[in-house]
ZAMARGU-4260 file (C-alpha; in steps of 0.2 Angstrom, whole numbers, plus 5000, padded with zeros to 4 digits):
<rodrens>
0) 6403/5324/5604 | 6387/5330/5613 | 6370/5321/5611 | 6355/5328/5604 | 6345/5339/5617
5) 6329/5347/5616 | 6328/5365/5621 | 6319/5370/5637 | 6304/5377/5628 | 6301/5361/5618
10) 6303/5351/5634 | 6289/5362/5643 | 6278/5359/5628 | 6280/5340/5628 | 6276/5340/5646
15) 6261/5350/5644 | 6256/5338/5629 | 6257/5323/5641 | 6246/5332/5654 | 6232/5333/5641
20) 6226/5316/5643 | 6214/5315/5629 | 6228/5319/5616 | 6241/5309/5625 | 6231/5293/5626
25) 6225/5295/5608 | 6243/5296/5603 | 6247/5280/5612 | 6232/5271/5605 | 6236/5277/5587
30) 6254/5273/5589 | 6250/5255/5595 | 6238/5253/5580 | 6251/5259/5568 | 6264/5246/5575
35) 6251/5232/5574 | 6247/5237/5556 | 6266/5237/5552 | 6266/5219/5558 | 6250/5214/5548
40) 6259/5200/5539 | 6261/5192/5557 | 6243/5196/5562 | 6232/5192/5547 | 6240/5181/5534
45) 6237/5164/5526 | 6256/5160/5527 | 6262/5152/5543 | 6274/5162/5554 | 6285/5147/5558
50) 6284/5128/5552 | 6293/5114/5561 | 6294/5099/5549 | 6306/5084/5551 | 6317/5093/5564
55) 6319/5109/5553 | 6311/5126/5555 | 6304/5136/5540 | 6299/5154/5540 | 6286/5156/5526
60) 6283/5175/5528 | 6301/5177/5523 | 6303/5164/5509 | 6292/5155/5497 | 6289/5136/5500
65) 6280/5125/5488 | 6269/5110/5493 | 6283/5097/5489 | 6293/5104/5503 | 6280/5097/5516
70) 6274/5082/5505 | 6258/5090/5499 | 6249/5090/5483 | 6234/5101/5477 | 6218/5093/5470
75) 6225/5092/5453 | 6241/5083/5459 | 6253/5097/5457 | 6266/5101/5471 | 6275/5116/5464
80) 6262/5129/5470 | 6263/5137/5487 | 6260/5126/5502 | 6243/5126/5510 | 6248/5130/5528
85) 6230/5128/5535 | 6229/5110/5528 | 6247/5107/5534 | 6242/5112/5552 | 6227/5100/5552
90) 6238/5086/5545 | 6251/5088/5558 | 6239/5089/5572 | 6230/5073/5566 | 6247/5064/5564
95) 6254/5069/5581 | 6272/5066/5576 | 6279/5082/5584 | 6278/5093/5568 | 6269/5109/5571
100) 6263/5125/5562 | 6262/5142/5570 | 6248/5152/5561 | 6244/5171/5563 | 6230/5176/5574
105) 6219/5178/5558 | 6224/5164/5546 | 6218/5174/5531 | 6226/5188/5520 | 6216/5202/5513
110) 6216/5194/5495 | 6211/5176/5499 | 6192/5171/5496 | 6186/5159/5509 | 6168/5152/5506
115) 6158/5137/5500 | 6146/5137/5486 | 6133/5131/5498 | 6134/5147/5508 | 6139/5161/5495
120) 6147/5177/5501 | 6145/5189/5509 | 6144/5180/5526 | 6140/5188/5543 | 6153/5188/5557
125) 6157/5172/5565 | 6170/5163/5575 | 6180/5160/5559 | 6178/5178/5552 | 6177/5190/5566
130) 6170/5204/5555 | 6162/5193/5542 | 6167/5192/5523 | 6164/5204/5509 | 6155/5200/5492
135) 6170/5190/5486 | 6173/5180/5502 | 6188/5190/5508 | 6190/5192/5527 | 6184/5210/5532
140) 6195/5211/5547 | 6211/5207/5537 | 6206/5220/5524 | 6203/5233/5538 | 6220/5230/5545
145) 6229/5231/5529 | 6219/5246/5524 | 6224/5255/5540 | 6242/5252/5536 | 6240/5259/5518
150) 6230/5274/5525 | 6242/5279/5539 | 6258/5276/5528 | 6250/5286/5514 | 6245/5300/5525
155) 6262/5301/5534 | 6272/5300/5518 | 6261/5314/5509 | 6262/5326/5524 | 6281/5323/5526
160) 6285/5327/5508 | 6272/5341/5505 | 6276/5350/5521 | 6295/5348/5519 | 6293/5356/5502
165) 6281/5369/5508 | 6292/5374/5523 | 6308/5376/5513 | 6299/5386/5499 | 6289/5397/5511
170) 6305/5400/5522 | 6314/5406/5506 | 6300/5417/5501 | 6299/5425/5518 | 6318/5427/5520
175) 6323/5432/5502 | 6307/5443/5498 | 6308/5454/5483 | 6308/5447/5466 | 6309/5429/5471
180) 6294/5431/5483 | 6283/5440/5469 | 6287/5427/5456 | 6285/5412/5467 | 6268/5419/5473
185) 6262/5422/5456 | 6267/5404/5452 | 6258/5397/5467 | 6242/5407/5463 | 6242/5399/5446
190) 6246/5382/5451 | 6233/5382/5465 | 6219/5385/5452 | 6222/5368/5444 | 6207/5357/5448
195) 6215/5343/5458 | 6201/5330/5455 | 6202/5332/5436 | 6220/5330/5436 | 6219/5314/5445
200) 6205/5308/5433 | 6215/5313/5418 | 6231/5304/5424 | 6221/5288/5430 | 6215/5287/5412
205) 6232/5285/5405 | 6242/5277/5419 | 6237/5264/5432 | 6236/5272/5449 | 6248/5266/5461
210) 6253/5271/5479 | 6268/5281/5472 | 6259/5290/5458 | 6245/5295/5470 | 6258/5301/5482
215) 6267/5312/5469 | 6250/5319/5462 | 6244/5324/5479 | 6260/5331/5485 | 6261/5342/5470
220) 6245/5351/5477 | 6247/5349/5495 | 6263/5359/5498 | 6255/5375/5493 | 6246/5378/5509
225) 6261/5376/5520 | 6270/5390/5511 | 6258/5403/5516 | 6261/5399/5535 | 6280/5398/5534
230) 6281/5414/5523 | 6271/5424/5535 | 6281/5417/5550 | 6298/5420/5542 | 6293/5438/5537
235) 6289/5441/5555 | 6304/5432/5563 | 6318/5439/5552 | 6315/5456/5560 | 6318/5450/5578
240) 6333/5456/5587 | 6341/5438/5588 | 6340/5437/5569 | 6348/5454/5567 | 6361/5450/5580
245) 6366/5433/5571 | 6367/5443/5554 | 6378/5456/5562 | 6390/5442/5568 | 6392/5436/5550
250) 6380/5421/5549 | 6376/5415/5532 | 6359/5415/5524 | 6357/5396/5526 | 6363/5397/5544
255) 6350/5411/5547 | 6336/5401/5539 | 6339/5383/5546 | 6348/5387/5562 | 6339/5402/5569
260) 6323/5406/5559 | 6315/5389/5556 | 6317/5382/5574 | 6306/5398/5579 | 6294/5396/5565
265) 6289/5377/5567 | 6274/5379/5578 | 6262/5381/5563 | 6270/5365/5556 | 6269/5355/5571
270) 6251/5360/5575 | 6245/5358/5557 | 6253/5341/5554 | 6240/5330/5562 | 6225/5339/5553
275) 6235/5337/5537 | 6236/5318/5540 | 6217/5318/5543 | 6215/5327/5526 | 6227/5315/5517
280) 6218/5299/5524 | 6201/5307/5519 | 6207/5311/5502 | 6214/5294/5499 | 6198/5286/5505
285) 6187/5297/5494 | 6198/5293/5478 | 6197/5274/5482 | 6178/5276/5484 | 6176/5285/5467
290) 6187/5272/5458 | 6202/5284/5455 | 6213/5278/5469 | 6223/5262/5472 | 6218/5248/5460
295) 6209/5232/5465 | 6211/5221/5474 | 6222/5233/5485 | 6213/5233/5503 | 6207/5251/5505
300) 6193/5258/5516 | 6186/5268/5501 | 6184/5252/5491 | 6176/5243/5506 | 6164/5258/5508
305) 6159/5258/5490 | 6156/5239/5491 | 6145/5241/5506 | 6135/5255/5498 | 6131/5243/5483
310) 6113/5240/5481 | 6115/5222/5483 | 6125/5224/5500 | 6115/5237/5509 | 6106/5224/5520
315) 6124/5217/5525 | 6126/5229/5539 | 6143/5222/5544 | 6150/5228/5527 | 6145/5246/5532
320) 6149/5246/5550 | 6167/5240/5549 | 6175/5253/5537 | 6165/5268/5543 | 6169/5264/5561
325) 6188/5261/5557 | 6188/5277/5547 | 6179/5287/5560 | 6189/5281/5575 | 6206/5284/5566
330) 6201/5302/5561 | 6195/5305/5578 | 6211/5299/5586 | 6222/5310/5575 | 6211/5325/5577
335) 6212/5323/5596 | 6231/5322/5595 | 6231/5338/5584 | 6220/5348/5596 | 6231/5343/5610
340) 6247/5347/5601 | 6240/5364/5596 | 6235/5368/5614 | 6252/5362/5620 | 6262/5372/5607
345) 6252/5388/5609 | 6265/5401/5605 | 6256/5413/5617 | 6262/5403/5632 | 6281/5404/5627
350) 6293/5414/5618 | 6308/5407/5610 | 6323/5418/5605 | 6341/5414/5603
</rodrens>
């Protein structure tokens, strides 16, 4: 059984992409940030990564441990609530009996308030909170990190689902043509006239917006754009000699579409994908800013921007700089990757027939 191999044209395109330094390094930086965000629970969290207590190891990020496990009690004398790992670390260090706690780099999660009533939030950046705290005393860096994870996963999931649907429908339109093409085009024209924002507002009135619900709603509208590109590409490619030759050898319709046509029509898909991710992240941020996105207290960049632009926080410059900088840098990196991919996959440089 032979392994998966890239065709020579694709290898040439990937080598050309690596030679475009701005796009290649942007891709590596974006990939590194994505990996870090997927490990957010080990970077910014109030739960310890590992606890060594009385000769046993505990892993709080995988399992709940109450205060009784480590001989703690809260201020009211209860010990069945979750352990306070920050206080536990201080206790172990003071006792010096060999027990230890390994805390994340940022010992705060995006939901935990940390402030004193003598110094009410929001508080500016310091050694305890690198990017300061918001109006509820939550760590801004932790919310940025978790917000990046939500944004990049939402963008990737939306683009994958919508472009997969758009690619299949557009390919069938271009290949089958005739009545199917006419009826599907009329449906697409009617569906595309629906106001997306009004649909979101209406559904948000009756249902609590969630990650999955927003993904489904936006995917119902995003797939349309991809059908135009794939329909045109397949219409053009199906008249090529290689497709006619495959048909003459008895290739089925599904084999013609998925084995011969789609591999030669994927250039628009590859080049559009990064820009579609930019649009998806921007749309999610805008919905969160307007209050129709993910519900509070979900860490999202749109909610952070809305909080920063509140009249009471406009002089708290760190609340504005953090989310705007994170959003700008992320969109810039994705855009640079998209421009480089478009240049590397330029169909005028190579022709691919089989």
